[in-house]
C-alpha positions in Angstrom: -8.1 82.6 -4.5 -6.0 81.5 -6.9 -4.1 83.5 -10.0 -6.3 82.0 -12.5 -9.7 82.3 -11.1 -8.8 85.7 -10.3 -7.7 86.5 -13.8 -11.0 84.9 -14.8 -13.4 86.4 -12.6 -12.0 89.8 -13.2 -12.7 89.2 -17.2 -16.3 88.0 -16.6 -17.8 91.5 -17.7 -16.1 91.3 -20.7 -17.2 88.2 -21.8 -19.4 88.6 -24.9 -23.6 87.9 -24.0 -23.6 85.1 -26.1 -20.5 83.5 -24.6 -21.5 84.2 -21.2 -24.9 83.1 -21.8 -23.4 79.7 -22.4 -21.5 79.1 -20.1 -24.5 80.1 -17.7 -27.3 78.0 -19.8 -27.4 74.5 -18.3 -27.4 76.2 -14.7 -30.4 79.2 -15.1 -33.3 78.1 -17.1 -33.9 81.5 -19.0 -34.5 85.1 -18.8 -38.2 84.9 -18.8 -40.9 83.0 -16.3 -42.1 81.1 -19.9 -38.6 79.9 -20.6 -38.4 78.8 -16.9 -41.6 76.6 -17.2 -40.3 75.1 -20.3 -36.9 73.7 -18.4 -39.4 72.4 -15.4 -41.8 70.1 -17.4 -39.2 67.5 -18.7 -38.2 67.8 -15.1 -41.6 66.8 -14.0 -42.0 64.3 -16.7 -39.2 62.6 -15.2 -39.9 62.4 -11.7 -38.4 65.4 -10.6 -39.9 68.1 -8.4 -38.9 72.1 -8.5 -38.0 74.9 -6.9 -38.6 78.2 -8.5 -36.1 81.3 -8.3 -36.4 84.4 -9.8 -32.8 86.2 -9.9 -31.6 89.3 -7.5 -31.0 90.5 -4.7 -30.3 93.6 -2.8 -33.2 95.6 -3.9 -32.5 99.5 -3.3 -35.9 101.1 -3.0 -39.7 100.1 -2.0 -40.7 100.2 -5.8 -38.2 97.7 -6.5 -39.7 95.3 -4.0 -42.9 95.3 -4.9 -42.1 94.8 -8.5 -40.6 91.6 -7.6 -43.2 90.0 -5.5 -45.5 90.9 -8.1 -43.3 88.7 -10.8 -43.3 85.9 -8.1 -46.9 86.2 -7.9 -47.3 85.6 -11.4 -44.5 83.1 -11.1 -46.9 81.5 -8.5 -50.0 81.6 -10.9 -48.1 80.1 -13.6 -47.1 76.7 -11.4 -50.6 76.3 -10.3 -51.9 76.6 -13.6 -49.4 74.1 -14.9 -50.3 71.8 -12.2 -46.7 71.1 -11.1 -45.4 70.1 -8.0 -43.0 73.3 -7.6 -42.8 75.8 -4.5 -41.2 79.5 -4.4 -37.9 80.6 -3.0 -37.1 84.1 -2.6 -34.2 86.1 -0.9 -34.9 88.4 1.6 -32.4 90.9 0.2 -34.8 90.5 -3.0 -37.7 91.6 -1.1 -36.6 94.7 0.4 -35.0 93.3 3.5 -31.9 95.9 3.5 -34.2 98.8 3.1 -36.5 97.9 5.6 -37.1 94.6 8.1 -40.6 95.6 8.0 -41.1 96.1 4.5 -39.8 92.4 3.9 -41.7 91.1 6.5 -45.0 92.7 4.8 -43.9 91.6 1.0 -43.1 88.1 2.5 -46.6 88.1 4.0 -48.2 89.0 1.0 -46.8 86.4 -1.0 -47.2 83.8 1.5 -50.9 84.7 1.9 -51.3 84.4 -2.4 -49.1 81.3 -2.1 -51.4 79.8 0.4 -54.2 80.1 -1.4 -52.5 78.7 -4.5 -51.7 75.7 -2.3 -47.8 76.2 -3.0 -45.2 76.2 -0.5 -42.7 79.7 0.0 -39.0 79.7 1.1 -37.4 82.0 2.8 -34.1 81.9 1.5 -30.3 82.7 3.9 -28.0 85.4 2.5 -24.3 86.2 4.3 -24.1 86.6 7.8 -25.2 90.4 8.0 -28.4 89.1 7.1 -29.1 86.2 9.3 -30.5 87.7 12.3 -32.8 90.2 10.2 -34.2 87.2 8.1 -34.6 84.8 10.9 -36.7 88.1 12.8 -39.0 88.1 9.7 -39.1 84.3 9.6 -40.7 83.9 12.8 -43.2 87.0 12.2 -44.5 84.9 9.4 -44.7 81.8 11.3 -46.7 83.7 13.7 -48.9 85.4 10.9 -49.5 82.8 8.4 -50.9 79.3 9.0 -48.2 77.1 7.7 -46.6 77.0 4.2 -43.4 78.3 4.5 -39.9 77.4 5.5 -36.1 78.9 6.2 -32.5 77.7 4.9 -30.4 77.5 7.5 -26.1 77.5 6.9 -24.1 75.1 8.4 -21.0 77.1 7.4 -21.9 79.1 10.4 -20.9 78.5 13.7 -24.0 80.3 15.0 -26.6 77.7 13.5 -26.8 75.2 16.1 -28.1 78.0 18.3 -30.3 79.6 15.5 -31.5 76.0 15.6 -32.5 75.8 19.4 -33.5 79.5 19.6 -36.7 78.5 16.6 -39.7 78.7 18.1 -41.8 75.7 19.0 -44.0 73.8 16.1 -43.8 72.2 12.6 -40.8 73.6 10.2 -39.4 73.3 7.3 -35.4 73.9 6.5 -33.3 73.7 3.8 -30.1 72.7 5.2 -27.1 73.9 3.0 -23.1 74.2 3.5 -23.0 78.2 2.7 -21.8 79.5 -0.6 -21.0 82.5 0.9 -17.3 82.7 2.3 -17.2 83.8 5.6 -14.4 85.1 7.8 -12.6 82.0 9.8 -13.8 83.8 12.9 -17.3 83.1 12.4 -17.7 80.0 10.0 -15.8 77.2 9.0 -13.8 77.7 6.0 -12.6 73.6 5.5 -14.8 71.2 3.9 -14.8 68.4 6.9 -16.0 70.7 9.4 -18.5 71.9 7.1 -19.7 68.3 6.6 -19.8 67.5 10.4 -21.7 70.6 11.3 -24.2 69.8 8.5 -24.6 66.6 9.8 -24.9 67.4 13.4 -27.2 70.5 12.6 -29.6 67.7 10.3 -29.7 65.5 13.8 -30.5 68.6 15.7 -33.4 69.7 13.6 -34.9 66.1 13.0 -34.8 66.0 16.7 -36.6 68.7 17.2 -39.4 67.2 14.5 -38.3 69.5 11.4 -38.7 68.3 8.0 -35.3 68.7 6.4 -34.6 69.5 2.3 -30.8 68.5 1.7 -29.5 70.9 -0.6 -26.0 69.1 -1.6 -24.4 67.7 -4.9 -21.9 66.2 -1.9 -22.4 62.3 -3.0 -20.3 61.2 0.4 -22.3 64.0 2.6 -25.7 62.2 0.9 -24.8 58.8 1.9 -24.1 60.2 5.7 -27.4 61.9 6.0 -29.0 58.8 4.3 -27.6 56.8 7.2 -28.8 59.4 9.5 -32.4 58.8 8.3 -32.1 55.2 8.7 -30.8 55.3 12.3 -33.8 57.7 13.0 -36.3 55.8 11.5 -37.5 58.6 9.7 -40.0 58.1 6.7 -39.3 59.6 3.1 -42.1 62.5 4.1 -39.5 64.2 6.5 -36.6 64.7 3.6 -35.9 65.1 0.3 -32.5 65.8 -1.7 -32.5 69.5 -2.9 -29.7 69.9 -6.4 -29.5 72.8 -8.8 -30.6 72.5 -12.1 -27.7 71.0 -14.8 -25.4 70.4 -11.7 -24.3 66.8 -11.4 -27.7 65.2 -13.1 -26.1 61.6 -12.5 -26.5 62.0 -8.6 -30.1 63.5 -9.2 -31.0 60.2 -11.0 -29.5 58.1 -8.8 -31.2 59.0 -5.9 -34.6 59.2 -7.5 -33.9 55.7 -8.5 -33.5 54.5 -5.0 -36.6 56.0 -4.2 -35.7 59.4 -2.4 -37.5 62.6 -3.6 -35.3 64.9 -5.4 -36.4 68.5 -6.1 -34.4 71.0 -8.8 -33.4 74.4 -8.0 -34.7 76.4 -11.5 -33.4 80.3 -11.2 -34.3 83.0 -13.6 -34.5 86.0 -14.6 -33.3 89.3 -16.6 -30.5 89.2 -14.0 -28.8 86.3 -14.9 -25.2 87.8 -15.7 -25.4 90.1 -12.9 -26.0 87.3 -10.9 -23.5 84.9 -12.2 -20.9 87.2 -12.2 -21.3 87.9 -8.1 -21.8 84.6 -7.2 -18.3 83.6 -9.0 -16.7 86.3 -7.3 -18.0 85.6 -3.9 -17.0 82.1 -4.5 -14.7 80.5 -6.6 -15.4 77.2 -6.2 -18.6 77.6 -8.2 -16.3 78.3 -11.3 -14.4 75.6 -10.8 -17.1 73.5 -11.2 -18.8 75.3 -13.7 -16.1 75.3 -16.2 -15.3 71.6 -15.3 -19.0 70.7 -16.6 -19.1 73.2 -19.2 -15.8 71.6 -20.9 -17.1 68.2 -20.3 -20.4 68.5 -22.1 -18.9 67.2 -25.3 -17.2 63.9 -23.7 
């Protein structure tokens, strides 16, 4: 992390709330479910699919984890009532993984069953490497307990991911493929951009060859072109892949992919923990700060 990044990150807790909210408003839909639904309506009207995420992680007790699931149930019901093509995405530590692996499984199962009743998909997210094994165990238990409608996230940054793909139980599977936001140690992860991209393509090929459907979560235009070439090489129908993008980030790319006929789904985060979330993310990955500041100051150009 450079000197400027360290200085800016250190100053984040001191920024006035209105300024911090202004910085984050392009990327975070708001503090309430109602605000998130308002942001989703024009996205849907313009041909974009959606993902709803309530900000938060590392819930410290069982009561907090149950409250999170209740909030997600309300969100799922609102999505269904609005008739939107939106699914729910949940971090494992937000539903108590650090409290108890069994607790996280039970709460994911409860939420997955409610989503299934509503006809909605549920994505189990992936966090840093300290939770990878437990997250994959929970996910595989869910695949046994719930009849479809759930998916997982895998990170090309981690050396272990090809083996994790091979270890997935047989059967249909939906994977969101990401580079990985967490800056892991060089002993366990790629740290340079080109190896991360190469691993992304290789992991995607491996997943497609075992019959998976993949959500390409990226704003890397060059990587996206390589992934589309892979889809053409394997003669894959568009039902087997889609692009996933972050709210407010490089909207030109969304429009290009949509106009070229590719499905595009927008990740829409919201919740009262927006400030803590923003600060943690910027501390963990200063590259995000560079993108945020660049886009923020480009708004008026």
